[in-house]
C-alpha positions in Angstrom: 18.6 61.3 -3.1 17.8 60.8 -6.8 14.1 60.5 -7.7 12.6 57.0 -7.9 11.2 55.6 -11.2 8.0 53.7 -11.7 9.7 50.7 -13.1 12.0 50.3 -10.0 9.3 50.1 -7.3 9.0 46.7 -5.7 5.7 45.8 -3.8 5.4 42.7 -1.6 2.2 41.5 0.0 2.7 38.4 2.1 -0.3 36.3 3.0 -1.0 33.1 5.0 -1.3 31.0 1.9 -0.3 33.1 -1.1 2.1 36.0 -1.4 1.8 38.7 -4.1 4.7 40.7 -5.6 5.3 43.0 -8.5 8.2 45.0 -9.8 7.3 48.3 -11.5 4.1 50.4 -11.6 2.2 50.2 -14.8 0.2 53.0 -16.3 -3.1 51.4 -15.3 -2.7 49.4 -12.1 -3.1 45.7 -12.6 -3.3 42.6 -10.4 -0.1 41.1 -9.1 2.2 39.6 -11.7 3.8 37.2 -9.3 1.8 34.8 -7.1 3.7 32.2 -5.1 2.7 30.0 -2.2 3.8 31.3 1.2 5.8 28.3 2.1 9.4 27.1 2.2 11.1 23.7 2.5 14.0 22.9 4.8 17.3 22.3 2.9 19.9 19.7 3.7 22.0 22.2 5.5 20.4 23.3 8.8 19.1 26.9 8.7 18.8 27.1 4.9 15.6 26.9 2.9 14.4 25.9 -0.6 11.4 27.2 -2.5 10.4 23.8 -3.8 10.6 20.3 -2.5 13.9 18.6 -3.3 13.8 14.8 -3.6 16.7 12.5 -3.7 16.6 9.7 -6.2 19.4 7.1 -6.4 20.6 6.2 -9.9 22.5 2.9 -10.4 25.7 3.4 -12.5 26.9 0.2 -14.3 30.5 0.1 -15.7 32.7 -2.9 -16.7 35.9 -0.8 -17.1 35.8 -1.5 -20.9 38.0 0.8 -22.8 37.1 2.4 -26.1 38.7 -0.4 -28.2 36.5 -3.1 -26.5 39.4 -4.6 -24.6 39.1 -5.4 -20.9 41.8 -4.0 -18.7 43.9 -3.4 -21.9 44.9 -7.1 -22.2 44.0 -9.5 -25.1 42.9 -12.8 -23.7 42.7 -16.3 -25.4 39.4 -16.9 -27.1 38.6 -13.3 -27.8 36.9 -12.8 -31.2 35.7 -9.5 -32.6 36.2 -7.8 -29.3 34.1 -10.3 -27.4 35.2 -12.5 -24.4 34.4 -16.2 -24.6 35.0 -16.9 -21.0 33.2 -15.4 -18.0 32.7 -11.6 -18.3 34.4 -9.3 -15.9 32.4 -8.3 -12.9 30.5 -5.1 -13.2 30.9 -2.3 -10.8 27.5 -1.0 -9.6 27.4 2.4 -7.9 24.4 4.2 -6.5 24.8 7.9 -7.4 22.3 10.3 -5.7 20.4 12.5 -8.0 18.3 15.4 -6.8 15.2 16.6 -8.5 12.5 19.2 -7.8 8.9 18.3 -7.1 6.9 21.6 -7.5 3.6 20.0 -6.6 4.6 18.3 -3.4 3.7 19.9 0.0 5.5 17.3 2.1 7.5 19.0 4.8 6.4 22.5 3.8 6.7 25.2 6.4 4.3 28.2 6.4 5.9 31.2 8.2 2.6 33.0 8.4 -0.3 31.5 10.4 -3.5 33.5 10.9 -1.7 36.6 10.0 1.1 36.2 12.6 4.7 35.5 11.9 5.5 32.1 13.5 8.9 31.3 11.9 11.2 34.3 11.2 14.0 32.3 9.5 11.5 30.9 7.0 9.8 34.3 6.6 13.1 35.9 5.7 13.9 33.1 3.3 10.6 33.7 1.6 11.4 37.4 1.2 14.8 36.6 -0.2 13.2 34.1 -2.7 10.7 36.8 -3.9 13.5 39.4 -4.2 15.7 37.1 -6.2 12.8 36.0 -8.4 11.9 39.6 -9.3 15.5 40.6 -9.8 15.2 44.4 -9.1 18.0 46.9 -9.8 20.1 48.3 -7.0 18.2 51.6 -6.6 14.8 50.0 -5.8 12.4 51.2 -3.1 10.4 48.5 -1.4 6.8 48.7 0.0 5.5 45.8 2.1 1.9 45.4 3.2 1.8 44.6 6.9 -0.9 42.5 8.7 -2.9 43.9 11.6 -1.6 41.1 13.9 2.0 42.2 13.5 3.5 43.9 16.6 5.9 46.9 16.8 8.8 44.5 17.3 7.8 42.6 14.1 7.9 45.9 12.2 11.4 46.7 13.5 12.7 43.2 12.7 11.4 43.3 9.2 12.8 46.8 8.7 16.3 45.7 9.8 16.2 42.7 7.5 15.1 44.8 4.5 17.8 47.4 4.9 20.6 45.1 5.9 19.9 42.3 3.4 18.7 44.1 0.2 20.5 47.5 0.8 17.3 49.3 -0.3 17.4 53.1 -0.5 13.9 53.5 0.9 11.4 51.3 2.7 7.7 51.8 3.4 5.5 49.6 5.7 1.8 50.0 5.0 -1.2 48.7 6.9 -3.4 46.4 4.9 -6.6 48.1 5.9 -5.2 51.5 4.9 -4.2 50.0 1.5 -7.8 48.9 1.0 -8.9 52.5 1.6 -6.4 53.7 -1.0 -7.9 51.2 -3.5 -11.4 52.4 -2.9 -10.4 56.1 -2.8 -12.1 56.7 0.5 -10.6 58.3 3.6 -13.1 56.7 6.0 -14.3 53.1 6.0 -14.7 49.9 8.0 -12.6 47.2 6.4 -13.6 43.6 6.9 -10.9 41.3 5.5 -11.8 37.6 5.6 -8.7 35.6 4.9 -7.7 32.0 5.0 -7.9 31.2 8.7 -8.8 34.6 10.3 -10.8 37.8 9.9 -9.6 41.4 10.5 -11.9 44.3 11.2 -10.5 47.8 11.2 -12.0 51.3 11.4 -10.2 53.9 9.3 -11.1 57.6 9.6 -9.4 60.3 7.5 -6.7 57.8 6.5 -5.8 57.1 10.1 -6.1 53.6 11.4 -7.9 53.2 14.8 -6.2 50.6 17.0 -8.9 50.9 19.7 -11.4 48.1 19.4 -9.7 46.7 16.3 -10.5 43.0 15.6 -7.2 41.5 14.6 -6.8 37.9 13.5 -10.2 36.6 14.7 -9.7 32.8 14.7 -12.2 30.4 13.1 -13.8 33.1 10.9 -11.9 32.6 7.6 -12.3 30.5 4.5 -10.6 27.5 6.2 -13.4 27.2 8.7 -16.0 27.2 5.8 -14.0 24.5 4.0 -13.9 22.4 7.2 -17.7 22.9 7.6 -18.3 21.6 4.0 -16.0 18.7 4.6 -17.9 17.7 7.8 -21.1 17.7 5.9 -20.0 16.0 2.7 -17.1 13.8 3.9 -19.4 10.8 4.2 -20.3 11.2 0.5 -16.7 10.8 -0.6 -15.8 14.5 -0.9 -12.1 15.1 0.0 -10.9 18.3 1.5 -9.5 19.5 -1.8 -12.8 18.9 -3.5 -14.6 20.8 -0.7 -12.1 23.7 -1.3 -13.1 23.7 -5.0 -16.8 23.6 -4.0 -16.4 26.6 -1.7 -14.9 28.6 -4.6 -17.6 27.5 -7.1 -20.6 29.6 -8.0 -23.1 27.0 -6.6 -21.8 27.5 -3.0 -23.7 30.4 -1.5 -24.5 31.7 2.0 -28.1 32.6 2.1 -29.1 35.8 3.9 -30.9 35.5 7.3 -34.6 34.8 6.9 -34.3 33.3 3.4 -35.7 29.8 3.2 -33.9 26.8 1.9 -35.2 25.4 -1.5 -36.7 22.3 0.2 -38.6 24.5 2.8 -39.8 26.8 0.0 -41.2 23.8 -1.9 -42.9 22.5 1.3 -44.6 25.9 1.8 -45.7 26.0 -1.8 -47.7 22.8 -1.5 -51.4 22.7 -1.3 -52.8 25.4 1.0 -56.1 23.6 1.3 -55.6 19.9 1.9 -59.4 19.2 2.0 -59.9 20.8 -1.4 -56.9 19.0 -2.9 -58.3 15.7 -1.7 -61.8 16.2 -3.1 -61.4 18.3 -6.2 -57.6 18.1 -6.9 -57.2 21.9 -6.6 -54.2 22.9 -4.6 -55.7 26.3 -3.6 -58.3 28.9 -4.3 -56.2 31.2 -6.4 -55.7 31.5 -10.1 -53.9 28.6 -11.7 -54.7 26.2 -8.9 -57.4 24.2 -10.6 -55.6 21.8 -12.9 -57.8 18.7 -12.5 -61.0 17.8 -14.2 -62.9 17.8 -10.9 -61.6 21.3 -10.1 -62.8 22.6 -13.4 -66.4 21.5 -12.9 -66.3 17.7 -13.6 -67.2 14.9 -11.2 -65.3 15.1 -7.9 -62.7 12.6 -6.9 -63.2 9.9 -4.3 -65.6 7.0 -3.6 -69.3 7.5 -3.8 -72.0 8.2 -6.4 -71.1 10.4 -9.3 -67.4 10.5 -8.3 -64.2 9.6 -10.0 -61.6 7.4 -8.5 -58.0 7.5 -9.7 -55.4 9.8 -10.8 -56.7 13.1 -12.2 -54.1 13.1 -14.9 -55.1 9.7 -16.1 -58.8 10.7 -16.1 -57.9 13.7 -18.1 -56.0 11.7 -20.7 -58.8 9.2 -21.0 -61.4 11.9 -21.5 -59.2 13.6 -24.1 -58.9 10.3 -25.9 -55.1 10.1 -25.7 -55.3 6.4 -24.5 -58.5 5.5 -26.3 -57.6 2.6 -28.5 -60.8 2.7 -30.5 -63.2 -0.2 -31.2 -61.5 -3.5 -31.8 -62.9 -6.3 -34.0 -62.2 -9.1 -31.6 -63.7 -11.8 -33.8 -61.5 -10.8 -36.7 -58.4 -10.8 -34.5 -59.2 -14.2 -33.1 -59.9 -15.6 -36.5 -56.6 -14.4 -37.9 -54.7 -16.5 -35.4 -52.4 -13.6 -34.5 -53.9 -12.7 -31.2 -50.7 -12.9 -29.2 -48.8 -10.8 -31.8 -51.5 -8.2 -31.8 -51.6 -8.0 -28.0 -47.8 -7.8 -27.9 -47.9 -5.0 -30.5 -50.5 -3.1 -28.4 -48.3 -3.5 -25.3 -45.3 -2.2 -27.1 -47.2 0.8 -28.3 -48.5 1.5 -24.8 -45.0 1.1 -23.3 -43.6 3.4 -26.0 -46.3 6.0 -25.2 -45.6 5.8 -21.5 -41.8 6.1 -22.0 -42.3 9.1 -24.3 -44.5 10.7 -21.7 -42.0 10.0 -18.9 -39.1 11.4 -21.0 -41.1 14.5 -21.8 -41.9 14.9 -18.1 -38.3 14.4 -17.1 -37.2 16.9 -19.8 -39.7 19.5 -18.6 -38.6 18.9 -15.0 -34.9 19.4 -16.0 -35.7 22.5 -18.0 -37.7 23.9 -15.1 -34.8 23.1 -12.6 -32.3 24.8 -14.9 -34.4 27.9 -15.2 -34.4 28.4 -11.5 -31.6 30.4 -9.8 -29.1 28.5 -7.7 -30.7 29.6 -4.4 -34.0 27.9 -5.5 -32.6 24.6 -6.5 -32.5 21.6 -4.2 -29.6 20.1 -6.1 -26.9 21.5 -8.4 -24.2 20.0 -10.5 -20.6 20.7 -9.4 -17.6 20.2 -11.7 -14.3 19.7 -10.1 -10.8 18.3 -10.8 -8.8 15.5 -9.4 -5.1 15.3 -9.7 -3.8 12.0 -11.1 -0.2 10.9 -12.0 0.5 10.4 -15.7 1.2 6.7 -15.1 -2.6 6.2 -15.0 -2.9 7.4 -18.5 -2.7 5.0 -21.4 -0.1 5.0 -24.1 -2.3 7.0 -26.5 -2.6 9.9 -24.0 -6.3 9.2 -23.2 -7.7 8.7 -19.8 -7.6 5.3 -18.2 -10.8 3.4 -17.4 -10.9 4.5 -13.8 -10.0 8.0 -14.7 -13.1 8.7 -16.8 -15.6 11.3 -15.7 -17.9 9.4 -13.3 -21.3 10.8 -12.5 -23.0 10.0 -9.2 -24.8 7.2 -10.8 -21.6 5.3 -11.3 -21.8 5.3 -15.1 -18.9 6.4 -17.2 -19.9 9.4 -19.4 -18.2 11.9 -21.6 -17.9 15.2 -19.8 -20.1 17.9 -21.2 -19.4 21.6 -21.2 -21.3 23.1 -18.2 -24.2 25.2 -19.3 -24.5 28.8 -18.2 -27.2 29.8 -15.9 -30.0 32.2 -16.3 -27.9 35.2 -15.4 -25.4 34.4 -18.3 -24.3 37.3 -20.4 -21.3 38.9 -21.8 -19.6 39.1 -18.4 -20.4 35.4 -17.6 -19.0 34.3 -21.0 -15.8 36.3 -20.5 -15.4 34.8 -17.0 -15.9 31.3 -18.4 -13.4 31.9 -21.1 -10.8 33.2 -18.7 -11.4 30.2 -16.4 -10.9 27.8 -19.3 -7.7 29.6 -20.2 -6.4 29.3 -16.6 -7.4 25.6 -16.6 -5.5 24.9 -19.8 -2.4 26.7 -18.4 -2.6 24.8 -15.2 -3.1 21.5 -17.0 -0.1 22.1 -19.2 2.0 23.0 -16.2 1.0 19.8 -14.3 1.6 17.7 -17.4 5.2 19.0 -17.3 5.4 18.2 -13.7 4.2 14.6 -14.1 0.5 15.0 -13.1 -2.7 15.6 -14.9 -6.2 16.8 -14.1 -9.2 14.5 -14.4 -12.4 16.4 -14.6 -15.4 15.0 -12.7 -18.9 16.1 -11.7 -21.2 15.5 -8.8 -24.6 16.6 -7.5 -24.6 18.6 -4.3 -27.7 19.2 -2.2 -28.5 21.7 0.4 -25.1 21.3 2.1 -23.7 23.9 -0.4 -25.7 26.6 1.5 -24.4 25.7 4.9 -20.7 26.6 4.7 -21.0 29.4 7.2 -23.2 27.6 9.7 -21.9 27.5 13.2 -21.9 31.2 14.1 -19.2 32.4 11.7 -21.2 35.4 10.4 -22.5 36.2 13.9 -19.0 36.4 15.2 -17.9 38.7 12.4 -20.9 40.9 12.8 -20.2 41.2 16.5 -16.6 42.2 15.8 -17.8 44.9 13.4 -20.2 46.3 16.0 -17.6 46.3 18.7 -15.0 47.9 16.4 -17.3 50.8 15.4 -18.7 51.2 18.9 -15.1 51.6 20.3 -14.3 54.5 18.0 -13.7 57.6 20.1 -15.4 60.2 17.9 -19.1 59.5 18.3 -20.1 61.7 15.3 -18.0 59.5 12.9 -19.6 56.2 13.8 -22.5 56.7 11.4 -20.0 57.3 8.6 -18.2 54.1 9.5 -21.5 52.1 9.3 -22.2 53.6 5.9 -18.8 52.8 4.5 -18.4 49.0 4.9 -15.7 47.3 2.7 -15.9 43.4 2.8 -13.1 41.5 1.1 -14.3 38.0 0.3 -16.6 36.0 -2.0 -20.1 34.6 -1.6 -21.1 36.0 1.8 -21.3 39.8 1.5 -25.1 39.9 1.3 -25.5 37.4 4.1 -23.1 39.4 6.4 -25.0 42.6 5.7 -28.3 40.9 6.3 -26.9 39.6 9.6 -25.8 43.2 10.6 -29.3 44.5 9.6 -31.1 41.9 11.6 -29.0 42.3 14.7 -28.1 46.0 15.0 -30.1 48.1 12.5 -33.0 50.3 13.7 -35.3 52.2 11.5 -35.0 56.0 11.3 -38.5 56.5 12.6 -37.8 54.6 15.8 -34.5 56.4 16.1 -36.3 59.7 16.4 -37.8 58.6 19.7 -34.4 58.7 21.2 -33.1 61.8 19.4 -36.1 64.0 20.2 -37.3 63.0 23.6 -34.4 61.6 25.6 -31.5 63.9 26.4 -28.0 62.5 26.1 -27.1 63.5 29.7 -29.5 61.0 31.3 -27.6 57.9 32.4 -28.9 54.5 33.2 -30.0 54.4 36.9 -27.8 52.1 39.1 -28.4 51.0 42.7 -25.9 53.5 44.2 -28.2 56.3 45.1 -26.3 58.7 43.0 -29.1 59.3 40.6 -31.8 59.8 43.3 -33.4 63.2 42.9 -32.3 65.6 45.6 -34.3 68.7 46.8 -33.0 71.8 45.2 -33.2 75.3 46.9 -33.6 78.1 44.4 -32.6 81.6 45.4 -35.4 84.1 45.9 -36.4 85.9 42.7 -36.1 89.7 42.6 -39.3 90.0 40.7 -42.8 89.3 42.0 -44.3 85.8 41.9 -45.6 84.7 38.6 -43.9 87.5 36.7 -42.0 86.5 33.5 -38.5 88.1 33.7 -38.3 88.4 29.9 -41.6 90.2 29.8 -40.6 92.4 32.6 -37.4 93.4 30.9 -39.1 94.0 27.6 -41.7 96.3 29.1 -39.3 98.3 31.3 -36.6 98.7 28.5 -38.3 101.8 27.1 -39.9 103.1 30.3 -37.7 102.9 33.4 -40.5 104.1 35.6 -42.2 100.7 35.3 -39.3 98.9 36.9 -39.8 97.4 40.4 -38.5 99.6 43.2 -34.8 99.1 44.0 -33.8 97.8 40.5 -32.1 99.8 37.8 -32.3 99.4 34.1 -28.7 97.9 34.0 -29.7 95.2 36.6 -32.7 94.2 34.5 -30.5 93.9 31.4 -28.1 91.6 33.2 -30.9 89.4 34.4 -32.2 89.1 30.9 -28.8 88.0 29.5 -28.4 85.5 32.4 -31.8 84.0 31.7 -31.1 83.7 27.9 -27.7 82.0 28.7 -29.5 79.4 30.9 -32.0 78.7 28.2 -29.3 78.1 25.6 -27.5 75.7 27.9 -30.6 73.7 28.6 -31.4 73.5 24.8 -27.9 72.3 24.1 -28.0 69.7 26.8 -31.3 68.3 25.5 -30.0 68.0 21.9 -28.4 64.6 20.9 -25.6 64.8 18.4 -26.4 61.4 16.7 -27.8 58.0 17.5 -24.3 56.4 17.9 -25.1 53.3 19.8 -27.0 51.5 17.0 -26.9 52.5 13.3 -29.9 53.7 11.3 -28.3 52.6 8.0 -25.6 50.1 6.9 -24.2 50.4 3.4 -21.4 48.8 1.3 -19.0 51.0 -0.5 -19.1 50.7 -4.3 -16.1 49.1 -6.0 -14.2 51.7 -8.2 -14.8 51.2 -11.9 -11.8 53.1 -13.3 -9.4 50.1 -13.2 -10.6 47.9 -16.0 -8.1 45.1 -15.2 -9.7 44.6 -11.8 -13.3 44.2 -13.0 -12.8 40.5 -14.0 -10.8 39.4 -11.0 -12.8 41.3 -8.4 -11.6 43.4 -5.4 -10.7 40.5 -3.1 -7.1 41.6 -3.4 -7.8 45.3 -3.2 -5.0 45.8 -0.7 -2.5 45.2 -3.5 -4.2 47.7 -5.7 -4.1 50.3 -2.9 -0.4 49.5 -2.4 0.3 50.4 -6.0 -1.6 53.7 -5.5 0.3 54.5 -2.3 3.7 53.6 -3.9 3.0 55.9 -6.7 2.2 58.8 -4.3 4.9 58.1 -1.7 7.9 57.1 -3.8 7.3 58.9 -7.2 5.0 61.9 -6.6 5.8 62.9 -3.0 9.5 61.9 -3.0 9.5 61.6 0.9 8.2 65.1 1.7 5.4 63.8 3.8 7.6 61.2 5.5 5.8 58.3 3.9 8.8 56.1 3.8 12.1 55.6 5.7 15.3 56.4 3.8 18.7 54.8 4.2 20.0 58.0 5.9 17.2 57.9 8.5 17.8 54.2 9.1 21.5 54.9 9.8 20.6 57.6 12.2 17.5 56.2 14.0 17.9 52.5 13.5 14.9 50.1 13.0 12.9 52.0 15.6 12.5 54.9 13.2 10.0 52.9 11.1 7.3 53.9 13.6 7.6 57.5 12.5 7.4 56.7 8.8 5.1 53.8 8.2 1.7 54.3 6.8 
C-alpha cells in the first residue's frame, strides 16, 4: 500500500447539532474548516435527501403568441396600424411554471439523524456523510477517520464501516472513540473525560489510552446545553424572551453558574446591610467598624430621632445644610417686595433648587452606574444582554435603514441608537481580540443573511438573577454522580486517584461550579483520610446480620518454648551457643521457627496496609489545556476531540502506516468484512 499524505486525510466528526470536517492535516493543527448543521431535508423522490430546504414557487408565464414582427398568428387584419390591433386583443395564455429555490435559513421539515448521540435515522445519516464527502471533494486515495460517539453500538460501527468502504471506496478507515480523541488532544494517557453536549452528557474513564466501558456514563439525558436553555426559557419566557434569545443568553458571558455556597448578588447585598440596626436608627452608623460612620450623628454630632438635643430628618440633608450647600443666604425681603418681582424671584429660586436637585440626582445615578460597572458579573444584580433578532429584508426601508419597529428597543420601551458594549473590568488584550473576532463573525453572518433575504436587528435587555440559574434542577448533581460512579467502577483501585486528578470537562460556563459540586459531595481532606489509611485494615468488611463476621474461638497449637518466652529472643541467644537451647530441639529447628515467625509478621503487616483511599478522593484537579496550539487558544478546547483526531490521524495514517493496526485497510475489509473493525478501531 502506498504511503498516505497529509493533504489526503479526511476527518469527520458528526454531532447532534453540528458536524465538523476537514480535508488535509496542516502543519499546526487548526479548528475544523467545515462546520455544517447535522440535518437533512427529504427530497421529492422518496428515500433521497437534500442538504437545504427546497421550496417550490409558481411563476406565471404570459404569452400572446405574437411573433417577432408584431403580427398575431401571422395574418394582417383590418384596422392594424403600426403593428397594433384596433379590435379586441388576442387572448393571452397564462401558464404556472413551477420554480424551485433553496432556503438555507429554513428548518422546516429538517430531519436530525443524531439524537442525544444515538443514530436514529440511518438513511439520513448516510446522506449526511455523502454530502460532507462531496463538499470536501477528496481524491481517490483518501483515508477517512470518523469520531464515534460513546452511545454507538458494535452493530452501528459495522454498519458505518460497510457504508464507508462500499460507498467511498476508501483505502483505509479508522473509527476513533471521542473520549480517546480528547486524551490525544490533551496529550495525556489517563483522564476522566466529561463531555457535555447539546442534549446529553458522556462520562468516560481512560487509562493508558484504553477506554473503560465498565461504569461508563453514555448519553445521560437532560444534562446537556438544551436542558439549560429550557431552564432559562422557563424563567424568562414570561418577560418576552424567545427560545432563540435564551440560547444566545446561555452563550453570552453574563450567563454564569455559581459554585456551591456562593451567594447571589441580592443575598450578598442583604447580608452587607447594617449589622447593628439599633445603632443605625439612632446614630446612622451601619456598624462599628471603620468606614461605617458616615452621618453627622455618628461622627459626634447630635443623635437622630425625636427628643431634646436631637436631629430629625435625613442625615444627608442635615449634612448638606450644615456644610452650607443649600444655604441661600440672607434675603432682603423688603427690597424684593418693593421691586414688584416677587413671583419672578421665587420662580427663579425654585428653578435653581430644582437644577441643584437634578444635578445631584444625576451625579448619584452616574456614581451608581460606575459602581455597578466596576463590579464583576457575579456581583451584579442586573446585567445588560445584547442579542440579535432575525428579520426579513421587507421590513427594511428603501434606504437600507432599519424600520421603525426594528430599532434597538431597550427595556424602557424607548427607541435608542445601539451603543458598542463596554468591556468589563477583566478586559485586556485577550478580551479585545475576542471582541474583534466576534465582530468579524457577526459581520460575516450578517452579509450571509443579507444574501439569503434576512437581516439581523441588534437589541439589548436587562437580565436579573435568572442568568445564574441555568443549571438549577439538579443538572450538576447528576453529572457529579455519574463521574463518581464511573471512577468508582474502574477495576484497578490504585488508578482511581489518578482519574480524580485528571478531569477534562468540555463545556463553557460551568467548570468551576461542577468542580465545586464534586468537592462538596465527595472530597475529603488528606488529614481525615489518614484515619482510614493508618488505623483500619482493608480486610475488615462491613458487618452484616448473617453471623459470618461473628468472632469464633480459635485454638492455637501448643508452643514448643516455655510460656512467656519470645521465640525471636530465644533463637538469637541460642544461635551462637547450642547448649542454651531447650531440651529436645536442635539448632535447625530453632532456625525454622524463626523464619516461620518472620513470615507471619510480614503477612500481618501487608494485610494491615491500605494501598490507597479509593472510595472517596483526597484531591480533584482539572487538566491544563495544552498551549502549543496557538490556533486553539482563542476558540477554546470545547471541540478538543477534533484536535485529538488530527493528532491521531497524523500518527496512524502518516507516521505509523498501519504497523500498530490503528486502521482497517481495504484488504482487511475484503477478508474479514465489517466485523473486522472491532480489531482495528481506536
